[in-house]
C-alpha positions as a printed Julia matrix, in Angstrom:
328×3 Matrix{Float64}:
 -43.3    -2.02  40.96
 -41.64   -3.3   44.12
 -38.98   -5.09  42.08
 -38.35   -1.95  40.04
 -37.93    0.01  43.26
 -35.36   -2.51  44.45
 -33.6    -2.25  41.09
 -33.42    1.53  41.34
 -32.16    1.33  44.91
 -29.51   -1.25  44.05
 -28.17    0.81  41.16
 -28.53    4.28  42.65
 -25.05    4.37  44.17
 -23.35    4.06  40.81
 -22.42    7.32  39.03
 -24.17    8.08  35.79
 -22.1     8.9   32.72
 -22.71   11.52  30.13
 -24.11   10.45  26.79
 -22.98   12.27  23.69
 -26.53   12.93  22.6
 -27.09   14.67  25.93
 -29.37   11.96  27.32
 -28.49    9.32  29.89
 -29.93    5.87  29.28
 -31.75    4.68  32.41
 -30.19    7.11  34.91
 -29.06    5.38  38.13
 -29.71    1.95  36.61
 -27.75    1.53  33.44
 -24.9    -0.82  34.21
 -22.78    0.93  31.59
 -22.81    3.95  33.88
 -21.01    2.13  36.66
 -17.52    3.22  35.64
 -17.0     6.86  36.52
 -15.79    9.18  33.81
 -16.99    7.17  30.81
 -18.78    8.65  27.87
 -21.39    6.47  26.26
 -22.88    7.11  22.87
 -25.03    5.08  20.6
 -24.53    5.15  16.84
 -27.07    3.8   14.44
 -26.48    0.47  12.77
 -26.39    0.49   9.0
 -29.76    1.65   7.82
 -30.4    -0.79   4.99
 -31.97   -4.12   5.96
 -29.46   -6.02   3.8
 -26.45   -4.62   5.62
 -28.13   -4.99   8.97
 -28.75   -8.68   8.37
 -25.18   -9.13   7.17
 -23.83   -7.73  10.4
 -26.1    -8.76  13.26
 -28.81  -11.36  13.25
 -32.39  -10.59  14.15
 -32.09  -12.83  17.2
 -29.32  -10.68  18.7
 -31.58   -7.63  18.62
 -28.86   -5.07  19.16
 -30.37   -2.06  17.45
 -27.35    0.21  17.71
 -23.6     0.18  17.92
 -22.25    1.22  21.3
 -19.19    3.46  21.47
 -17.36    3.85  24.76
 -14.37    5.96  25.74
 -12.63    6.76  28.99
 -12.14   10.5   29.49
  -8.62    9.87  30.81
  -7.72    7.71  27.82
  -7.62    8.2   24.07
  -8.96    4.69  23.51
 -12.46    4.3   22.08
 -14.24    0.95  22.08
 -17.02    0.18  19.61
 -19.21   -2.88  19.97
 -19.97   -4.65  16.68
 -22.61   -7.41  16.62
 -21.68  -10.49  14.56
 -23.27  -13.82  13.69
 -26.14  -14.91  15.96
 -25.02  -13.52  19.3
 -21.31  -12.65  19.08
 -19.72   -9.31  19.83
 -16.52   -8.08  18.22
 -14.92   -4.87  19.47
 -13.26   -2.14  17.44
 -10.49   -0.31  19.3
  -9.66    3.19  18.08
  -6.91    5.4   19.44
  -8.05    8.94  18.72
  -4.53   10.39  18.95
  -2.88    8.15  16.36
  -5.85    6.8   14.41
  -4.7     3.24  15.09
  -7.53    0.7   14.91
  -7.72   -2.87  16.16
 -10.48   -5.43  16.43
 -11.0    -8.04  19.11
 -12.45  -11.41  18.07
 -13.88  -10.7   14.59
 -16.37  -13.53  14.08
 -16.86  -12.5   10.48
 -15.36   -9.87   8.21
 -18.36   -8.04   6.72
 -19.68   -6.27   9.86
 -16.15   -5.11  10.66
 -15.58   -3.84   7.12
 -18.91   -2.02   7.2
 -18.12   -0.39  10.56
 -14.67    0.7    9.36
 -16.0     1.98   6.03
 -18.56    4.21   7.73
 -15.69    6.16   9.28
 -13.13    5.66   6.51
 -10.73    3.83   8.82
  -8.04    1.23   8.25
  -7.36   -1.81  10.42
  -3.94   -2.37  11.96
  -4.41   -5.24  14.43
  -6.63   -8.27  14.96
  -6.65   -9.58  18.54
  -7.95  -13.09  19.21
  -8.77  -14.35  22.7
  -8.96  -17.97  21.52
  -9.08  -20.14  18.43
 -12.8   -20.88  18.03
 -14.12  -19.99  14.59
 -16.8   -17.66  15.94
 -13.95  -15.5   17.27
 -11.48  -15.84  14.38
 -13.74  -16.3   11.35
 -12.95  -12.85   9.95
  -9.18  -13.04  10.38
  -8.1   -14.09   6.91
 -10.37  -11.73   4.95
  -9.58   -8.75   7.18
  -5.86   -9.45   7.05
  -5.96   -9.69   3.25
  -7.99   -6.49   2.88
  -6.16   -4.25   5.35
  -2.8    -5.9    5.94
  -3.63   -6.14   9.64
  -1.43   -8.15  11.99
  -3.12  -11.06  13.77
  -2.34  -11.48  17.47
  -3.0   -14.52  19.62
  -1.78  -16.93  22.25
   1.41  -18.91  21.78
  -0.48  -22.01  22.9
  -2.97  -21.47  20.07
  -0.46  -20.36  17.42
  -1.25  -23.39  15.24
  -5.01  -22.91  15.58
  -5.47  -19.18  14.97
  -5.8   -18.33  11.26
  -3.17  -15.9    9.95
  -1.39  -15.36  13.27
   1.59  -12.96  13.1
   2.29  -11.93  16.69
   2.43  -14.5   19.47
   1.75  -13.39  23.04
   1.98  -15.34  26.27
   0.87  -15.01  29.86
   2.43  -12.01  31.57
   3.42  -10.25  28.35
   2.8    -6.53  28.01
   2.01   -5.41  24.47
   1.53   -1.83  23.33
  -1.48   -0.73  21.3
  -0.81    2.83  20.09
   0.71    3.76  23.44
  -1.81    1.83  25.52
  -0.45   -0.94  27.71
  -2.13   -4.29  27.11
  -1.55   -6.97  29.74
  -1.91  -10.53  28.51
  -3.6   -12.78  31.06
  -3.76  -16.52  30.46
  -7.35  -17.59  31.18
  -7.76  -21.27  30.21
 -10.8   -23.38  30.94
 -13.01  -22.78  27.93
 -10.0   -23.59  25.74
  -6.48  -24.41  26.84
  -4.95  -21.45  24.98
  -7.48  -18.8   25.95
  -6.09  -15.37  26.87
  -7.69  -12.11  27.98
  -6.52   -8.62  27.04
  -6.47   -6.11  29.91
  -6.09   -2.37  29.2
  -5.3    -0.92  32.66
  -5.21    2.67  31.43
  -8.76    2.37  30.14
 -10.08    0.05  32.83
 -11.17   -2.52  30.27
 -10.66   -6.25  29.83
 -11.66   -8.4   26.86
 -12.49  -11.81  28.26
 -13.69  -13.67  25.16
 -15.49  -16.8   26.34
 -13.89  -17.07  29.78
 -16.1   -14.65  31.7
 -19.56  -13.6   30.54
 -22.0   -11.39  32.33
 -23.57  -13.76  34.89
 -21.76  -16.84  33.6
 -18.51  -18.34  32.34
 -17.59  -20.33  29.26
 -18.25  -24.03  28.83
 -15.32  -26.25  29.76
 -14.5   -27.57  26.3
 -10.76  -28.04  26.81
 -10.23  -27.3   30.47
 -11.14  -28.27  34.0
 -13.09  -26.56  36.78
  -9.77  -25.95  38.52
  -8.41  -24.1   35.49
 -11.56  -22.04  35.06
 -11.61  -21.13  38.74
  -7.99  -19.99  38.54
  -8.78  -17.93  35.43
 -11.79  -16.27  37.03
  -9.82  -15.54  40.19
  -7.17  -13.76  38.12
  -9.84  -11.57  36.56
 -11.41  -11.0   39.99
  -8.11   -9.58  41.23
  -8.51   -6.56  38.95
 -10.13   -3.31  40.17
 -13.87   -3.56  40.8
 -14.64   -0.8   38.3
 -13.01   -2.73  35.44
 -15.33   -2.91  32.43
 -15.74   -6.43  31.07
 -16.19   -6.95  27.34
 -17.11  -10.56  26.64
 -17.69  -12.47  23.43
 -21.44  -13.1   23.47
 -24.8   -11.56  24.33
 -25.93  -14.29  26.72
 -26.87  -12.13  29.69
 -30.65  -12.48  29.61
 -30.6   -16.28  29.61
 -27.75  -16.25  32.12
 -29.84  -14.13  34.48
 -32.61  -16.73  34.48
 -30.2   -19.46  35.52
 -28.54  -17.27  38.14
 -31.91  -16.44  39.69
 -32.85  -20.12  39.75
 -29.99  -20.92  42.13
 -29.75  -17.64  44.08
 -33.29  -16.21  44.07
 -32.83  -14.17  47.25
 -29.95  -12.12  45.86
 -31.53   -8.64  45.69
 -28.75   -7.12  43.58
 -29.22   -9.95  41.09
 -32.98   -9.39  41.1
 -32.45   -5.72  40.25
 -29.85   -6.5   37.61
 -32.17   -9.04  35.97
 -34.88   -6.38  35.65
 -32.33   -4.02  34.13
 -31.11   -6.67  31.68
 -34.63   -7.46  30.52
 -35.27   -3.75  29.96
 -32.14   -3.38  27.84
 -32.88   -6.43  25.72
 -36.49   -5.39  25.19
 -35.12   -2.12  23.82
 -32.67   -3.98  21.59
 -29.7    -2.64  23.56
 -26.55   -4.53  24.56
 -25.93   -5.58  28.15
 -22.18   -5.32  27.63
 -19.93   -4.01  29.06
 -20.62   -5.2   32.53
 -18.35   -4.41  35.47
 -16.36   -6.64  37.74
 -18.19   -5.17  40.73
 -21.54   -6.22  39.3
 -20.29   -9.68  38.4
 -18.91  -10.27  41.9
 -22.33   -9.42  43.28
 -24.4   -11.46  40.82
 -22.43  -14.0   38.77
 -22.81  -17.48  40.29
 -19.42  -18.57  38.94
 -17.79  -15.82  40.98
 -19.9   -16.7   44.02
 -18.85  -20.28  44.73
 -18.86  -19.58  48.47
 -22.55  -18.55  48.45
 -24.49  -20.64  50.96
 -27.7   -20.16  48.99
 -26.13  -21.46  45.77
 -24.59  -24.45  47.53
 -27.9   -25.35  49.15
 -29.84  -24.91  45.91
 -27.56  -27.4   44.15
 -27.17  -29.78  47.12
 -23.43  -29.21  47.26
 -21.77  -30.55  50.42
 -20.34  -27.96  52.78
 -16.98  -29.71  52.47
 -16.75  -29.12  48.7
 -13.95  -26.81  47.59
 -14.5   -23.88  45.23
 -13.41  -25.76  42.11
 -15.83  -28.57  42.89
 -18.61  -26.05  43.42
 -17.8   -24.34  40.12
 -17.94  -27.7   38.37
 -21.38  -28.43  39.79
 -22.64  -24.96  38.82
 -21.26  -25.4   35.31
 -22.97  -28.78  34.92
 -26.24  -27.31  36.18
 -25.92  -24.43  33.72
 -25.21  -26.84  30.85
 -28.41  -28.72  31.69
 -30.55  -25.65  32.39
């Protein structure tokens, strides 16, 4: 009960959004309520067991789709579970009807989600080349004629790529500015898509809630630089990452910063959401700065927990944290 009280206290300062059904999920605690002026609704997953298993695995345990829109923007974002623990995101501009998808791991869940609302697909946005983020490209492109968008560095590794974007580019999605931010570390060609008008960034496998991606093709220095670029955005930016890893990430984060009271409260909140089969995404940059060990390389508690010398720079600290997480 004491921990729950701390959780409520830690979250109480964040404004609670309206929910289309008229109910607010976990008032004062739900991390999705952090960004002011958002409307959160939950739409049932496909009712038949066959379709449910085709879209999201039992292990992911996301019982419902999550639809999010900013009241000052016509952009709607719909979370679509894929594979074992991936999230793809459908983008829908309500003014023009334009639809895009970010990181379709597989085609069937996307097709099912589009078919429920009789929508077409215009764009496929890939943050990086890994198959669990591009696996649906070819089938979706063939079915809908959608244009595939990805990094110029990854142009030879992204299936069906049509539009090449590079760091610093601004691309328009149905009137919405999309800033392309190069965020290598997990892969060398990784990019993130930032929608400033909607306060949303799609970070793929660079930044997760309470963690960052494994360094498959990059260095700690590159990952640190990528995370710092994301950290420069407004604190109320909503972060849409590629996987539902938050519960396991919270256990690692607590193991190296157990005295962090905001993290303690957030961990309780995360466990509650997952027990209910609800997603923990989006998170916010404000929450990640307070709790994510990879954004807290200057934390004395973390450095002491991992026996990191006081003279170590931030990239060296990040590398040690990443190694500890890999072995956790």
